[in-house]
Gaussian input, Z-matrix of N, CA and C with variables (Angstrom, degrees):
# hf/3-21g

backbone

0 1
 N
 C     1     B1
 C     2     B2     1     A1
 N     3     B3     2     A2     1     D1
 C     4     B4     3     A3     2     D2
 C     5     B5     4     A4     3     D3
 N     6     B6     5     A5     4     D4
 C     7     B7     6     A6     5     D5
 C     8     B8     7     A7     6     D6
 N     9     B9     8     A8     7     D7
 C    10    B10     9     A9     8     D8
 C    11    B11    10    A10     9     D9
 N    12    B12    11    A11    10    D10
 C    13    B13    12    A12    11    D11
 C    14    B14    13    A13    12    D12
 N    15    B15    14    A14    13    D13
 C    16    B16    15    A15    14    D14
 C    17    B17    16    A16    15    D15
 N    18    B18    17    A17    16    D16
 C    19    B19    18    A18    17    D17
 C    20    B20    19    A19    18    D18
 N    21    B21    20    A20    19    D19
 C    22    B22    21    A21    20    D20
 C    23    B23    22    A22    21    D21
 N    24    B24    23    A23    22    D22
 C    25    B25    24    A24    23    D23
 C    26    B26    25    A25    24    D24
 N    27    B27    26    A26    25    D25
 C    28    B28    27    A27    26    D26
 C    29    B29    28    A28    27    D27
 N    30    B30    29    A29    28    D28
 C    31    B31    30    A30    29    D29
 C    32    B32    31    A31    30    D30
 N    33    B33    32    A32    31    D31
 C    34    B34    33    A33    32    D32
 C    35    B35    34    A34    33    D33
 N    36    B36    35    A35    34    D34
 C    37    B37    36    A36    35    D35
 C    38    B38    37    A37    36    D36
 N    39    B39    38    A38    37    D37
 C    40    B40    39    A39    38    D38
 C    41    B41    40    A40    39    D39
 N    42    B42    41    A41    40    D40
 C    43    B43    42    A42    41    D41
 C    44    B44    43    A43    42    D42
 N    45    B45    44    A44    43    D43
 C    46    B46    45    A45    44    D44
 C    47    B47    46    A46    45    D45
 N    48    B48    47    A47    46    D46
 C    49    B49    48    A48    47    D47
 C    50    B50    49    A49    48    D48
 N    51    B51    50    A50    49    D49
 C    52    B52    51    A51    50    D50
 C    53    B53    52    A52    51    D51
 N    54    B54    53    A53    52    D52
 C    55    B55    54    A54    53    D53
 C    56    B56    55    A55    54    D54
 N    57    B57    56    A56    55    D55
 C    58    B58    57    A57    56    D56
 C    59    B59    58    A58    57    D57
 N    60    B60    59    A59    58    D58
 C    61    B61    60    A60    59    D59
 C    62    B62    61    A61    60    D60
 N    63    B63    62    A62    61    D61
 C    64    B64    63    A63    62    D62
 C    65    B65    64    A64    63    D63
 N    66    B66    65    A65    64    D64
 C    67    B67    66    A66    65    D65
 C    68    B68    67    A67    66    D66
 N    69    B69    68    A68    67    D67
 C    70    B70    69    A69    68    D68
 C    71    B71    70    A70    69    D69
 N    72    B72    71    A71    70    D70
 C    73    B73    72    A72    71    D71
 C    74    B74    73    A73    72    D72
 N    75    B75    74    A74    73    D73
 C    76    B76    75    A75    74    D74
 C    77    B77    76    A76    75    D75
 N    78    B78    77    A77    76    D76
 C    79    B79    78    A78    77    D77
 C    80    B80    79    A79    78    D78
 N    81    B81    80    A80    79    D79
 C    82    B82    81    A81    80    D80
 C    83    B83    82    A82    81    D81
 N    84    B84    83    A83    82    D82
 C    85    B85    84    A84    83    D83
 C    86    B86    85    A85    84    D84
 N    87    B87    86    A86    85    D85
 C    88    B88    87    A87    86    D86
 C    89    B89    88    A88    87    D87
 N    90    B90    89    A89    88    D88
 C    91    B91    90    A90    89    D89
 C    92    B92    91    A91    90    D90
 N    93    B93    92    A92    91    D91
 C    94    B94    93    A93    92    D92
 C    95    B95    94    A94    93    D93
 N    96    B96    95    A95    94    D94
 C    97    B97    96    A96    95    D95
 C    98    B98    97    A97    96    D96
 N    99    B99    98    A98    97    D97
 C   100   B100    99    A99    98    D98
 C   101   B101   100   A100    99    D99
 N   102   B102   101   A101   100   D100
 C   103   B103   102   A102   101   D101
 C   104   B104   103   A103   102   D102
 N   105   B105   104   A104   103   D103
 C   106   B106   105   A105   104   D104
 C   107   B107   106   A106   105   D105
 N   108   B108   107   A107   106   D106
 C   109   B109   108   A108   107   D107
 C   110   B110   109   A109   108   D108
 N   111   B111   110   A110   109   D109
 C   112   B112   111   A111   110   D110
 C   113   B113   112   A112   111   D111
 N   114   B114   113   A113   112   D112
 C   115   B115   114   A114   113   D113
 C   116   B116   115   A115   114   D114
 N   117   B117   116   A116   115   D115
 C   118   B118   117   A117   116   D116
 C   119   B119   118   A118   117   D117
 N   120   B120   119   A119   118   D118
 C   121   B121   120   A120   119   D119
 C   122   B122   121   A121   120   D120
 N   123   B123   122   A122   121   D121
 C   124   B124   123   A123   122   D122
 C   125   B125   124   A124   123   D123
 N   126   B126   125   A125   124   D124
 C   127   B127   126   A126   125   D125
 C   128   B128   127   A127   126   D126
 N   129   B129   128   A128   127   D127
 C   130   B130   129   A129   128   D128
 C   131   B131   130   A130   129   D129
 N   132   B132   131   A131   130   D130
 C   133   B133   132   A132   131   D131
 C   134   B134   133   A133   132   D132
 N   135   B135   134   A134   133   D133
 C   136   B136   135   A135   134   D134
 C   137   B137   136   A136   135   D135
 N   138   B138   137   A137   136   D136
 C   139   B139   138   A138   137   D137
 C   140   B140   139   A139   138   D138
 N   141   B141   140   A140   139   D139
 C   142   B142   141   A141   140   D140
 C   143   B143   142   A142   141   D141
 N   144   B144   143   A143   142   D142
 C   145   B145   144   A144   143   D143
 C   146   B146   145   A145   144   D144
 N   147   B147   146   A146   145   D145
 C   148   B148   147   A147   146   D146
 C   149   B149   148   A148   147   D147
 N   150   B150   149   A149   148   D148
 C   151   B151   150   A150   149   D149
 C   152   B152   151   A151   150   D150
 N   153   B153   152   A152   151   D151
 C   154   B154   153   A153   152   D152
 C   155   B155   154   A154   153   D153
 N   156   B156   155   A155   154   D154
 C   157   B157   156   A156   155   D155
 C   158   B158   157   A157   156   D156
 N   159   B159   158   A158   157   D157
 C   160   B160   159   A159   158   D158
 C   161   B161   160   A160   159   D159
 N   162   B162   161   A161   160   D160
 C   163   B163   162   A162   161   D161
 C   164   B164   163   A163   162   D162
 N   165   B165   164   A164   163   D163
 C   166   B166   165   A165   164   D164
 C   167   B167   166   A166   165   D165

   B1=1.4786
   B2=1.5133
   B3=1.3301
   B4=1.4725
   B5=1.5210
   B6=1.3194
   B7=1.4777
   B8=1.5489
   B9=1.3310
   B10=1.4460
   B11=1.5205
   B12=1.3507
   B13=1.4125
   B14=1.4982
   B15=1.3171
   B16=1.4585
   B17=1.5416
   B18=1.3789
   B19=1.4759
   B20=1.5600
   B21=1.2860
   B22=1.4900
   B23=1.5041
   B24=1.3222
   B25=1.5203
   B26=1.5119
   B27=1.3284
   B28=1.4784
   B29=1.5043
   B30=1.3266
   B31=1.5188
   B32=1.5143
   B33=1.3343
   B34=1.4901
   B35=1.5379
   B36=1.3381
   B37=1.4426
   B38=1.5428
   B39=1.3306
   B40=1.4696
   B41=1.5214
   B42=1.3139
   B43=1.4578
   B44=1.5433
   B45=1.2997
   B46=1.4613
   B47=1.5464
   B48=1.3027
   B49=1.4536
   B50=1.5390
   B51=1.3182
   B52=1.4872
   B53=1.5206
   B54=1.2997
   B55=1.4808
   B56=1.5441
   B57=1.3019
   B58=1.4768
   B59=1.5174
   B60=1.2840
   B61=1.4731
   B62=1.5236
   B63=1.3733
   B64=1.4701
   B65=1.4960
   B66=1.3321
   B67=1.4704
   B68=1.5178
   B69=1.3096
   B70=1.4800
   B71=1.5151
   B72=1.2901
   B73=1.4631
   B74=1.5097
   B75=1.3173
   B76=1.4749
   B77=1.5067
   B78=1.3280
   B79=1.4947
   B80=1.4939
   B81=1.3259
   B82=1.4459
   B83=1.4928
   B84=1.3074
   B85=1.4767
   B86=1.5611
   B87=1.3126
   B88=1.5031
   B89=1.5181
   B90=1.3275
   B91=1.4410
   B92=1.5338
   B93=1.2879
   B94=1.4843
   B95=1.5319
   B96=1.3243
   B97=1.4663
   B98=1.5317
   B99=1.3473
   B100=1.5036
   B101=1.5395
   B102=1.3065
   B103=1.4787
   B104=1.5129
   B105=1.2924
   B106=1.4787
   B107=1.5004
   B108=1.3484
   B109=1.5059
   B110=1.5128
   B111=1.3104
   B112=1.4443
   B113=1.5793
   B114=1.3240
   B115=1.4677
   B116=1.5580
   B117=1.3162
   B118=1.4780
   B119=1.4966
   B120=1.2880
   B121=1.4428
   B122=1.5439
   B123=1.2925
   B124=1.4541
   B125=1.5451
   B126=1.3469
   B127=1.4855
   B128=1.5282
   B129=1.3312
   B130=1.4608
   B131=1.5177
   B132=1.3072
   B133=1.4928
   B134=1.5050
   B135=1.3297
   B136=1.4926
   B137=1.5225
   B138=1.2860
   B139=1.4609
   B140=1.5176
   B141=1.3011
   B142=1.4990
   B143=1.4527
   B144=1.3416
   B145=1.4582
   B146=1.5350
   B147=1.3036
   B148=1.4600
   B149=1.5381
   B150=1.3492
   B151=1.4619
   B152=1.5350
   B153=1.3227
   B154=1.4733
   B155=1.4918
   B156=1.3290
   B157=1.4740
   B158=1.5040
   B159=1.2845
   B160=1.4374
   B161=1.5457
   B162=1.3251
   B163=1.4934
   B164=1.5154
   B165=1.2929
   B166=1.4600
   B167=1.5087
   A1=107.33
   A2=115.32
   A3=119.49
   A4=108.35
   A5=115.21
   A6=119.65
   A7=109.19
   A8=118.30
   A9=120.80
   A10=110.63
   A11=119.00
   A12=121.88
   A13=110.33
   A14=117.37
   A15=122.20
   A16=110.05
   A17=116.33
   A18=118.73
   A19=109.36
   A20=119.10
   A21=121.77
   A22=107.85
   A23=117.13
   A24=118.89
   A25=109.42
   A26=117.62
   A27=122.44
   A28=110.15
   A29=116.25
   A30=120.05
   A31=108.89
   A32=116.36
   A33=118.26
   A34=112.27
   A35=116.92
   A36=120.36
   A37=112.96
   A38=115.30
   A39=119.05
   A40=110.71
   A41=118.30
   A42=121.75
   A43=111.21
   A44=117.62
   A45=122.04
   A46=109.44
   A47=118.04
   A48=122.38
   A49=109.97
   A50=115.09
   A51=117.99
   A52=111.61
   A53=116.47
   A54=121.07
   A55=109.43
   A56=119.98
   A57=124.35
   A58=114.34
   A59=118.15
   A60=120.70
   A61=109.88
   A62=114.55
   A63=116.32
   A64=112.80
   A65=114.13
   A66=120.93
   A67=113.48
   A68=115.49
   A69=119.43
   A70=112.31
   A71=118.85
   A72=120.55
   A73=109.48
   A74=116.54
   A75=121.67
   A76=111.61
   A77=113.90
   A78=120.17
   A79=113.50
   A80=117.75
   A81=121.67
   A82=113.57
   A83=118.37
   A84=124.21
   A85=107.98
   A86=113.84
   A87=118.22
   A88=110.94
   A89=116.49
   A90=121.23
   A91=109.44
   A92=117.23
   A93=123.02
   A94=110.51
   A95=115.19
   A96=119.34
   A97=112.47
   A98=114.49
   A99=120.39
   A100=109.28
   A101=117.97
   A102=119.66
   A103=109.01
   A104=118.62
   A105=121.65
   A106=111.56
   A107=116.73
   A108=119.77
   A109=111.32
   A110=119.35
   A111=122.60
   A112=109.08
   A113=114.54
   A114=118.43
   A115=110.67
   A116=117.65
   A117=120.51
   A118=110.29
   A119=120.65
   A120=123.53
   A121=112.37
   A122=114.63
   A123=116.94
   A124=112.33
   A125=113.53
   A126=117.23
   A127=111.19
   A128=116.08
   A129=122.52
   A130=108.95
   A131=115.39
   A132=118.56
   A133=112.91
   A134=117.78
   A135=120.68
   A136=111.62
   A137=116.85
   A138=120.53
   A139=112.31
   A140=117.23
   A141=121.48
   A142=109.73
   A143=116.59
   A144=122.79
   A145=112.51
   A146=116.59
   A147=122.82
   A148=109.62
   A149=116.70
   A150=120.04
   A151=110.92
   A152=116.53
   A153=121.17
   A154=112.27
   A155=116.86
   A156=121.30
   A157=110.92
   A158=119.20
   A159=121.81
   A160=113.36
   A161=117.43
   A162=120.92
   A163=112.54
   A164=120.97
   A165=122.12
   A166=111.40
   D1=132.72
   D2=179.63
   D3=-70.21
   D4=161.78
   D5=179.69
   D6=-65.83
   D7=-34.40
   D8=178.23
   D9=-65.31
   D10=-43.30
   D11=179.86
   D12=-65.58
   D13=-40.44
   D14=178.90
   D15=-61.26
   D16=-46.70
   D17=-178.05
   D18=-67.60
   D19=-37.63
   D20=179.08
   D21=-62.46
   D22=-39.36
   D23=-178.71
   D24=-69.72
   D25=-40.76
   D26=179.48
   D27=-62.93
   D28=-43.88
   D29=179.43
   D30=-62.53
   D31=-43.51
   D32=179.79
   D33=-61.38
   D34=-41.17
   D35=176.95
   D36=-65.51
   D37=-40.58
   D38=179.65
   D39=-66.16
   D40=-40.40
   D41=176.67
   D42=-63.45
   D43=-42.97
   D44=179.85
   D45=-64.79
   D46=-43.37
   D47=179.82
   D48=-58.38
   D49=-45.25
   D50=179.55
   D51=-67.70
   D52=-43.07
   D53=-176.30
   D54=-67.43
   D55=-37.79
   D56=-176.84
   D57=-93.90
   D58=5.46
   D59=-179.38
   D60=-65.49
   D61=138.98
   D62=176.09
   D63=-62.15
   D64=153.23
   D65=-179.34
   D66=-54.77
   D67=-31.93
   D68=-175.38
   D69=-88.83
   D70=12.74
   D71=174.80
   D72=-67.09
   D73=126.78
   D74=-176.61
   D75=-56.71
   D76=142.36
   D77=-179.15
   D78=-56.72
   D79=-39.48
   D80=178.53
   D81=-63.39
   D82=-33.41
   D83=177.80
   D84=-69.71
   D85=-47.61
   D86=178.79
   D87=-58.07
   D88=-40.06
   D89=-179.05
   D90=-63.66
   D91=-44.77
   D92=176.55
   D93=-56.58
   D94=-47.78
   D95=-178.34
   D96=-64.40
   D97=-39.55
   D98=177.74
   D99=-65.51
   D100=-38.59
   D101=179.67
   D102=-68.57
   D103=-41.26
   D104=176.23
   D105=-59.65
   D106=-41.30
   D107=176.13
   D108=-63.16
   D109=-43.64
   D110=179.52
   D111=-59.99
   D112=-45.23
   D113=-177.73
   D114=-64.25
   D115=-39.23
   D116=175.66
   D117=-66.55
   D118=-41.63
   D119=178.33
   D120=-63.49
   D121=-40.80
   D122=178.79
   D123=-66.46
   D124=-41.50
   D125=177.25
   D126=-61.46
   D127=-41.91
   D128=-179.76
   D129=-63.05
   D130=-45.75
   D131=-177.82
   D132=-68.78
   D133=-25.68
   D134=-178.42
   D135=-93.07
   D136=-1.27
   D137=179.33
   D138=-65.76
   D139=128.38
   D140=179.14
   D141=-96.42
   D142=159.22
   D143=174.50
   D144=-51.92
   D145=-43.78
   D146=-177.46
   D147=-60.46
   D148=-43.72
   D149=-179.11
   D150=-64.92
   D151=-39.58
   D152=175.05
   D153=-58.02
   D154=-47.93
   D155=-177.93
   D156=-64.16
   D157=-37.46
   D158=-176.29
   D159=-74.50
   D160=-16.57
   D161=-176.78
   D162=-103.57
   D163=8.19
   D164=-179.96
   D165=-72.13

């Protein structure tokens, strides 16, 4: 699996986890999840073609 595919999958899972979280999920946990999502999205957006090719 390429690094891009892996990151896209992780972003999708993180988005789903946040969207489907129970109402009573503590705010600090939601904040951690949202920060993790932002970090994954930044890494995905900064991925270069060269990095993708090297990780196949």
